[in-house]
C-alpha positions as CSV (number, residue, x, y, z in Angstrom):
1,M,106.1,133.9,100.4
2,S,108.9,131.6,101.6
3,I,111.2,129.9,99.1
4,D,109.6,126.6,100.2
5,S,106.1,127.7,99.5
6,K,107.0,129.3,96.2
7,Y,108.8,126.3,95.0
8,R,106.0,123.9,96.0
9,E,103.5,126.2,94.3
10,K,105.5,126.4,91.0
11,I,106.4,122.7,90.8
12,S,102.8,121.5,91.5
13,A,101.4,124.0,89.0
14,F,103.8,122.7,86.4
15,L,102.5,119.2,86.9
16,G,98.9,120.3,87.1
17,L,98.5,119.1,90.7
18,E,97.5,120.4,94.1
19,E,100.4,121.6,96.2
20,T,99.6,119.0,98.8
21,A,100.5,116.2,96.3
22,I,104.2,117.2,96.3
23,G,107.1,116.0,98.6
24,L,110.6,117.4,98.4
25,F,113.8,115.6,99.3
26,W,117.6,115.9,99.3
27,K,117.7,113.1,96.6
28,G,115.2,111.3,94.5
29,R,116.0,107.9,96.2
30,V,115.0,109.4,99.5
31,G,111.5,110.0,98.1
32,L,111.3,106.5,96.7
33,Y,112.3,105.1,100.2
34,G,109.6,107.3,101.8
35,L,106.9,106.1,99.3
36,L,107.7,102.5,99.9
37,Q,107.7,103.0,103.6
38,V,104.3,104.8,103.8
39,M,102.9,102.2,101.3
40,G,103.6,99.7,104.1
41,V,106.5,97.8,102.5
42,R,108.1,95.6,105.1
43,P,110.7,92.8,105.5
44,G,109.7,89.8,103.5
45,D,107.7,91.9,100.9
46,E,108.7,91.9,97.2
47,V,109.0,95.0,94.9
48,I,109.1,94.4,91.1
49,I,111.6,96.6,89.3
50,P,113.3,96.5,85.8
51,A,116.5,94.5,85.4
52,F,118.0,97.7,83.9
53,T,118.1,100.3,86.6
54,C,120.2,102.3,89.0
55,V,121.5,100.7,92.2
56,V,119.8,103.3,94.3
57,V,116.4,101.7,93.4
58,P,117.1,98.2,94.9
59,N,119.0,100.0,97.7
60,A,115.8,101.8,98.8
61,I,114.0,98.4,98.8
62,K,116.7,96.6,100.7
63,Y,116.9,99.4,103.3
64,L,113.4,98.4,104.3
65,G,114.2,94.7,104.5
66,A,112.2,93.9,101.4
67,T,113.4,92.1,98.2
68,P,113.8,93.6,94.8
69,V,112.5,91.3,92.0
70,Y,114.1,92.0,88.6
71,V,112.2,91.7,85.3
72,D,114.0,91.6,82.0
73,V,113.5,94.6,79.7
74,N,112.6,95.1,76.0
75,P,115.4,96.5,73.7
76,D,113.0,98.9,71.9
77,T,112.0,100.8,75.0
78,Y,114.6,99.8,77.6
79,N,111.6,99.1,79.9
80,M,110.0,95.9,81.2
81,G,106.7,94.7,79.7
82,P,103.5,94.0,81.7
83,E,103.4,90.4,80.5
84,E,106.8,89.6,81.9
85,V,105.9,91.5,85.1
86,E,102.8,89.4,85.7
87,K,104.9,86.2,85.6
88,H,106.9,87.5,88.6
89,I,103.9,88.4,90.8
90,T,103.7,86.3,94.0
91,S,101.7,86.4,97.2
92,N,104.6,88.6,98.6
93,T,104.5,91.2,95.9
94,R,103.4,94.6,97.2
95,V,104.6,97.2,94.6
96,I,105.5,97.5,90.9
97,I,107.9,100.2,89.9
98,A,107.6,101.2,86.2
99,Q,110.6,103.1,85.0
100,N,111.2,105.9,82.6
101,T,114.6,105.2,81.0
102,F,116.7,107.7,79.2
103,G,113.7,110.1,79.1
104,L,111.6,107.5,77.2
105,S,108.2,107.3,78.9
106,P,106.9,103.8,79.5
107,N,103.5,102.6,78.3
108,L,101.7,103.0,81.7
109,D,98.1,101.9,81.0
110,P,98.9,98.2,81.1
111,F,100.8,98.6,84.3
112,V,97.9,100.5,85.9
113,A,95.5,97.7,84.8
114,L,97.9,95.1,86.2
115,A,98.3,96.8,89.5
116,H,94.5,97.1,89.8
117,K,94.0,93.4,88.8
118,H,96.4,92.1,91.5
119,K,95.6,94.8,94.1
120,L,99.2,96.2,94.1
121,R,100.7,99.6,94.4
122,L,102.2,101.2,91.3
123,I,105.1,103.8,91.4
124,E,106.5,105.5,88.3
125,D,110.2,105.9,88.4
126,C,110.5,109.3,86.7
127,T,114.1,110.0,87.6
128,H,114.8,110.4,83.8
129,G,111.5,111.7,82.8
130,F,110.7,115.2,84.0
131,G,108.8,117.3,81.5
132,G,107.7,114.5,79.2
133,S,104.1,113.3,78.8
134,Y,102.1,110.1,78.5
135,Q,98.8,110.2,76.6
136,G,98.8,113.9,77.1
137,Q,99.4,113.8,80.9
138,P,102.6,115.1,82.4
139,N,105.0,112.3,83.4
140,G,104.6,111.4,87.0
141,T,100.9,112.1,87.2
142,V,99.5,108.8,85.8
143,A,100.5,106.2,88.4
144,E,99.3,106.2,92.0
145,A,102.6,107.7,93.0
146,S,105.9,108.7,91.3
147,F,109.3,110.1,92.1
148,F,111.7,112.4,90.2
149,S,115.4,112.9,90.6
150,T,116.6,116.5,90.0
151,Q,120.3,115.5,90.3
152,W,123.1,117.1,88.3
153,N,122.6,115.4,84.9
154,K,118.8,115.0,84.9
155,P,116.6,116.9,82.4
156,Y,115.5,119.3,85.1
157,S,118.2,119.8,87.8
158,T,118.5,121.4,91.2
159,G,122.1,120.1,91.6
160,L,120.8,117.3,93.8
161,G,117.2,116.7,94.7
162,G,114.1,114.6,94.6
163,I,110.3,115.1,94.2
164,T,107.5,112.8,95.1
165,V,104.0,113.0,93.6
166,C,101.0,111.2,95.1
167,Q,97.6,111.1,93.5
168,D,95.9,109.7,96.6
169,P,95.3,112.4,99.2
170,Q,95.9,110.1,102.2
171,L,99.2,108.9,100.7
172,A,100.2,112.5,100.0
173,R,99.5,113.4,103.6
174,Q,101.6,110.5,104.8
175,I,104.6,111.3,102.7
176,R,104.4,115.0,103.6
177,N,104.3,114.2,107.3
178,W,107.2,111.8,106.8
179,E,109.1,114.6,104.9
180,A,108.5,117.0,107.8
181,S,110.1,114.5,110.2
182,L,113.4,114.5,108.4
183,E,116.4,116.8,109.1
184,S,117.5,119.5,106.7
185,P,120.9,119.3,105.2
186,G,123.6,120.8,107.4
187,F,125.8,123.9,106.9
188,F,128.6,121.9,105.3
189,K,126.4,120.0,102.8
190,R,124.6,123.1,101.8
191,N,127.8,125.1,101.1
192,L,129.5,122.2,99.4
193,L,126.5,121.9,97.1
194,Q,126.5,125.6,96.4
195,A,130.3,125.5,95.5
196,Q,129.7,122.5,93.2
197,L,126.8,124.3,91.4
198,M,129.1,127.3,90.8
199,A,131.9,125.1,89.5
200,R,129.5,123.2,87.2
201,D,128.1,126.4,85.8
202,H,131.6,127.7,84.9
203,L,133.7,124.6,84.2
204,L,131.5,122.1,82.4
205,K,132.4,122.5,78.8
206,P,132.5,119.9,76.0
207,A,136.2,120.3,75.6
208,L,136.7,119.3,79.3
209,Y,134.0,116.6,79.3
210,W,136.1,113.4,79.7
211,Q,138.5,114.9,82.3
212,L,135.7,116.3,84.4
213,L,133.6,113.1,84.2
214,K,136.5,110.9,85.5
215,L,137.3,113.4,88.3
216,Y,133.6,113.7,89.3
217,R,133.2,109.9,89.5
218,L,136.3,109.5,91.5
219,L,135.6,112.2,94.0
220,S,131.9,111.2,94.3
221,A,132.8,107.5,95.0
222,K,135.3,108.6,97.7
223,G,132.7,110.9,99.4
224,I,134.9,114.0,98.8
225,I,132.1,115.8,97.0
226,T,128.4,115.5,97.1
227,G,127.7,113.2,94.2
228,S,124.9,111.1,92.9
229,S,125.9,108.0,94.9
230,S,128.2,107.7,97.9
231,G,130.8,105.0,98.2
232,G,128.6,103.1,100.7
233,E,125.7,103.0,98.4
234,L,127.8,101.3,95.8
235,E,129.5,98.8,98.1
236,G,126.6,97.4,100.2
237,I,123.1,97.5,101.4
238,Q,123.4,99.5,104.6
239,M,121.7,102.9,104.6
240,P,124.3,105.8,104.8
241,A,124.1,107.9,107.9
242,D,123.2,111.1,106.0
243,Y,120.7,109.5,103.6
244,L,117.3,110.7,105.0
245,M,117.1,114.5,104.5
246,Q,114.7,117.1,103.2
247,M,115.4,119.3,100.2
248,S,117.4,122.5,101.1
249,G,116.6,126.1,100.2
250,I,119.6,126.1,97.8
251,Q,118.0,123.4,95.8
252,K,114.6,125.0,95.8
253,K,116.1,128.3,94.6
254,R,117.9,126.5,91.9
255,G,114.7,124.7,91.0
256,L,112.8,127.9,90.4
257,K,115.4,129.1,87.9
258,A,115.4,125.7,86.2
259,L,111.6,125.8,85.8
260,A,111.8,129.3,84.3
261,D,114.3,127.9,81.7
262,W,112.5,124.6,81.2
263,E,110.7,125.1,77.9
264,A,114.0,126.1,76.2
265,N,115.8,123.1,77.9
266,K,113.1,120.7,76.6
267,A,113.0,122.1,73.1
268,H,116.8,121.8,72.9
269,R,116.8,118.2,74.0
270,Q,114.1,117.3,71.5
271,K,115.9,119.2,68.7
272,L,119.1,117.3,69.3
273,A,117.3,114.0,69.5
274,A,115.6,114.8,66.1
275,L,119.0,115.7,64.7
276,Y,120.5,112.3,65.8
277,T,117.5,110.4,64.4
278,E,117.7,112.1,61.1
279,A,121.5,111.6,60.9
280,L,121.2,107.9,61.7
281,S,117.8,106.8,60.3
282,D,119.3,105.3,57.1
283,L,121.5,102.8,59.0
284,S,118.8,100.3,60.1
285,V,119.9,100.5,63.7
286,P,117.6,100.6,66.7
287,L,116.8,104.3,67.5
288,P,114.9,105.4,70.6
289,G,111.6,107.2,71.0
290,D,109.4,105.9,68.2
291,T,106.3,105.5,70.4
292,P,102.8,107.0,69.7
293,Y,101.7,107.3,73.3
294,A,104.3,109.7,74.7
295,S,106.3,112.9,74.2
296,H,109.9,112.2,75.4
297,T,112.4,114.5,77.0
298,Y,115.5,112.5,75.9
299,I,117.8,112.9,78.9
300,K,120.1,110.8,76.7
301,Y,120.0,109.3,73.2
302,P,120.9,105.6,73.6
303,L,122.6,103.5,70.9
304,L,124.0,99.9,70.9
305,V,127.6,99.2,69.8
306,R,129.7,96.1,69.5
307,D,132.8,97.3,71.3
308,R,132.0,100.0,73.8
309,D,135.5,100.4,75.2
310,Y,136.8,101.0,71.7
311,I,134.1,103.6,71.0
312,F,134.7,105.4,74.3
313,G,138.5,105.5,73.6
314,E,138.0,106.9,70.1
315,A,135.4,109.4,71.4
316,E,137.8,110.7,74.0
317,K,140.6,111.1,71.4
318,E,138.3,113.1,69.2
319,R,136.7,115.0,72.1
320,V,133.2,113.7,71.4
321,P,131.2,113.8,74.7
322,L,129.6,110.4,74.8
323,G,127.5,109.4,77.9
324,D,128.3,106.3,79.9
325,W,124.9,105.8,81.6
326,M,123.5,102.3,82.4
327,L,126.6,100.2,82.0
328,S,125.3,97.6,84.4
329,P,121.9,96.0,85.1
330,I,122.1,97.9,88.4
331,H,124.2,100.8,87.3
332,P,127.0,101.5,88.2
333,V,127.7,98.3,90.1
334,R,130.0,95.9,88.2
335,E,130.4,93.1,90.7
336,G,128.9,91.6,93.8
337,F,125.4,91.6,92.3
338,E,124.2,89.1,94.9
339,K,124.2,91.8,97.6
340,W,121.3,93.4,95.8
341,D,119.6,90.0,95.0
342,Y,120.3,90.5,91.3
343,P,120.5,87.0,89.6
344,Y,123.2,87.7,87.0
345,G,122.6,85.6,83.9
346,K,118.9,85.5,84.3
347,N,118.0,88.7,82.4
348,P,119.8,88.3,79.1
349,R,118.2,91.3,77.3
350,A,119.0,93.8,80.1
351,E,122.6,92.4,80.5
352,F,123.2,92.7,76.7
353,L,121.9,96.2,76.7
354,S,124.1,97.2,79.7
355,D,127.1,95.7,77.9
356,H,126.6,97.5,74.7
357,V,124.8,100.8,75.3
358,I,126.3,104.3,74.8
359,N,124.5,107.6,75.0
360,L,124.6,110.7,72.8
361,Q,124.3,113.9,74.8
362,T,121.3,116.2,74.7
363,D,122.1,118.6,77.5
364,P,121.7,122.3,77.0
365,G,125.5,122.7,77.1
366,I,125.7,120.6,74.0
367,S,125.6,122.9,71.0
368,L,124.2,122.0,67.6
369,D,127.7,121.9,66.2
370,V,128.8,119.5,69.0
371,A,125.7,117.4,68.3
372,R,126.4,117.3,64.6
373,R,130.0,116.3,65.3
374,S,128.8,113.5,67.6
375,A,126.4,112.2,64.9
376,A,129.2,112.3,62.4
377,F,131.5,110.4,64.8
378,I,128.9,107.7,65.1
379,R,128.4,107.5,61.3
380,N,132.2,107.2,60.9
381,H,132.0,104.2,63.2
382,K,128.8,102.8,61.8
383,N,130.3,99.3,61.5
384,Q,130.3,99.3,65.3
385,L,126.5,99.8,65.5
386,Y,124.2,96.8,66.0
387,R,121.5,96.6,63.3
388,K,118.0,95.6,64.4
389,E,118.3,92.1,62.8
390,E,121.6,91.5,64.6
391,L,120.3,91.8,68.1
392,P,120.4,88.4,69.8
393,F,116.8,88.3,70.9
């Protein structure tokens, strides 16, 4: 059996789906672009997304000539609510994208009902949500279609990578045919990815966290290494020349190993999340994950602080590996929001969250001792934490 067939078989079995439901791509955003394209999104159409997302989501929409429509999010879930979504539906709306944020599964049933009511397509953005579940179903198998990212820091990682899932057989055939039309990554990209995977395995330690994070972001933005986003994706809305590619064999091989290790990975993340919750539960601050409808994977453990720059500075001094995810309504863009049709000032909850969120780490490389030290660091700076009653909404 080829590595491609073996990987498709294993990943589809993990999700409880037929192998034909799965598409495999160089990055998750490529899968999103493909889903929107085969769903018929065209210039002039609108796609509703949360106003607390990654820039690659509106990029995929803009590359098709369509318009992203941003909906403010709720501070308890970091996701938009269906009532707010419905207010933004127009005659030009074609797709709603419901997002899993920080590994916190969204409440999907209302979105499914809303899409059915208005005859719209529904995509679940599972880039943060691999391995979690909603109402007992694996994340990514509830909406009509979904896409996963398996990039470096995702719960389940192939270095880079993306997976699409389609419940409708016709849509699944279309995305598989589209995948087959794409080029495979070339020799240089494959070998650069392999070298980066080896370096990550051997160099990424908590003690080197801050230095390596800064180096990675710099080299990625300049296009020197194969990072999450290229410089072009962060500067404008023109599709990069090497954007549309299939998943490579290196990624599939890595994915098989990650699947074999998954249960231990998930258990570790949930254990650290429980540790953080227990350590901070007496502080009356907003804590993530208290939802009866889902089992979360906790790619990160988000908290809200008053002065984030101060907290990051103190964490670096004390070698506490805090995460800096979602520092913008369309992370990591910090200016020129109009390029992505983002109306800055119109989504106050999302903008507040992006100005004040920090993330405790849950990665397998974070030991219980490091997690306890991280929780102690937060408790030592508890006056920096926002309490529930202090949130300005």
